[in-house]
C-alpha positions, -999 to 999 in steps of 0.1 A, spaced: 555 -569 92 549 -595 118 538 -589 154 557 -605 183 534 -626 204 537 -647 235 509 -673 241 500 -685 276 476 -715 274 460 -744 293 452 -771 267 433 -800 281 426 -821 251 440 -856 248 443 -871 214 408 -879 202 389 -864 231 385 -834 254 380 -796 256 395 -783 225 394 -745 221 431 -740 232 444 -764 206 423 -748 179 437 -714 189 473 -727 190 471 -742 155 454 -710 143 483 -689 158 511 -712 146 497 -709 111 493 -671 111 522 -655 92 513 -621 108 524 -634 142 560 -641 153 554 -664 182 584 -660 205 572 -684 232 543 -706 245 538 -712 282 515 -738 298 496 -728 328 472 -747 352 435 -744 343 415 -768 322 440 -795 330 472 -797 350 501 -776 340 521 -807 331 494 -820 308 491 -787 291 529 -785 287 530 -819 270 500 -810 247 515 -776 237 547 -794 228 527 -819 207 508 -792 189 541 -773 180 555 -806 166 523 -814 147 525 -779 131 561 -784 122 571 -754 143 600 -767 164 613 -731 162 587 -721 188 599 -728 223 574 -742 249 578 -736 286 562 -749 318 545 -721 338 526 -719 371 509 -751 383 483 -734 406 469 -699 414 491 -700 446 523 -707 426 540 -673 423 576 -684 422 597 -678 391 599 -707 367 612 -714 332 581 -697 317 582 -665 337 620 -661 331 616 -666 294 586 -643 292 604 -615 309 634 -620 285 610 -618 255 594 -586 269 628 -571 274 637 -577 238 611 -554 223 573 -547 219 552 -577 224 515 -588 228 505 -615 252 476 -638 244 464 -652 278 442 -681 269 440 -696 304 442 -684 340 464 -653 343 488 -667 369 519 -672 349 515 -638 331 509 -619 363 539 -636 380 562 -626 351 549 -591 349 549 -584 386 587 -588 388 605 -555 393 628 -561 363 599 -565 338 599 -538 311 561 -532 313 563 -504 287 571 -531 261 538 -549 267 516 -536 239 485 -554 252 474 -585 270 445 -603 253 427 -622 281 399 -647 275 376 -635 302 353 -607 314 317 -596 308 293 -567 306 272 -560 337 242 -584 338 256 -607 311 253 -644 318 273 -670 298 245 -689 280 251 -708 248 214 -712 241 184 -694 257 171 -726 274 204 -733 291 196 -737 329 231 -732 343 253 -705 329 290 -713 321 316 -699 344 341 -672 336 365 -700 341 399 -683 334 391 -654 356 376 -675 384 407 -697 386 428 -667 397 408 -638 408 436 -623 429 460 -626 399 435 -608 377 433 -580 402 470 -577 402 471 -576 364 446 -547 365 467 -529 391 498 -532 369 482 -509 344 492 -527 313 469 -524 282 442 -550 285 419 -565 260 390 -587 272 381 -614 246 355 -630 267 323 -650 263 302 -623 245 322 -622 213 332 -659 214 296 -670 218 287 -656 184 310 -679 164 300 -716 161 316 -746 146 291 -772 135 295 -809 127 297 -799 90 327 -777 98 345 -806 115 337 -827 85 354 -801 64 385 -802 86 385 -840 85 383 -842 48 407 -813 40 437 -835 34 457 -818 62 467 -842 89 467 -816 117 432 -804 107 419 -839 106 434 -845 141 416 -814 154 383 -826 139 387 -860 155 397 -845 189 367 -821 188 340 -846 178 331 -858 213 334 -823 228 310 -810 201 286 -839 206 282 -829 243 272 -794 232 247 -807 206 232 -834 228 232 -818 263 225 -782 253 208 -787 219 232 -762 205 242 -761 168 278 -770 176 304 -755 199 322 -722 203 360 -723 200 364 -696 227 402 -690 226 403 -686 188 387 -651 191 418 -639 211 441 -649 183 416 -635 158 418 -601 175 456 -602 170 453 -609 132 421 -591 123 411 -564 148 390 -547 122 364 -575 125 355 -567 161 331 -542 177 351 -528 206 344 -505 236 369 -488 258 352 -493 291 361 -492 328 370 -525 344 365 -538 380 361 -570 399 328 -570 417 309 -596 438 274 -611 432 270 -628 466 299 -652 467 305 -651 430 333 -629 417 327 -611 384 351 -594 361 331 -565 348 338 -542 319 310 -517 316 303 -480 315 286 -482 348 317 -493 368 346 -473 382 382 -483 374 409 -483 348 398 -489 313 401 -520 292 392 -527 256 361 -550 256 354 -571 225 316 -570 223 309 -585 189 327 -600 159 319 -601 122 312 -638 123 313 -650 87 347 -636 77 362 -645 111 350 -681 108 362 -684 72 396 -671 82 398 -695 112 390 -725 91 414 -715 64 443 -712 89 434 -746 105 438 -762 71 467 -743 56 502 -746 71 
């Protein structure tokens, strides 16, 4: 049996360059027979909504999946009006049980779900790339001087709070689990030499991004953040999970999306760890095999 899935994403890559985790996750999902992808929406975030929309359409075409519709979603955190993505997402939710993979800021997802006509009971779970345990900083390597931001969450803090208030099942696939899986230059070489044109394109597009991690952070490679959210949908048994309360707190001026036994709030499923070797092997296989 396949699982119905909607993907909301903010791909920033341009051919041959750029931040690449969204496009890795999209190819991974489009080549996952367990998933029936009923729609993809592009949201503001790593790049403009319009850039993400064009890139999502390109990825669908590269994977030979013209059966998957792509929609333009919200273009800023203040954009709460209905658009083609929110309308299509609500229609997909009304058609039956569905999971939503939120790979970028939550704006489009929250706008769709906040409508009075949305059948929230059909939303099995929203897998959001964000959140942390209390006290956890986003460090790729111990000597990193400036932690990464919880980017998706920080781009729409109010929207995230609204999502929590809606009470839909929430899975946090944030930095902690994603930081455990690395793709090294050798892995990109394998994609390049695989004979698959889409995998080779991914390797070329990721090369400069990976070089920044290696040279600036002295890291072994880069972490393909968003692929862990898709990995949860296909192989949940590979994750260590905790059903913990969730709340938005403040550390001075900095907002934090916290999932931790010490906070008070509704619960979310927090992905704390992943069985790295089988998850990485599965990811690479899907990137190569149509």
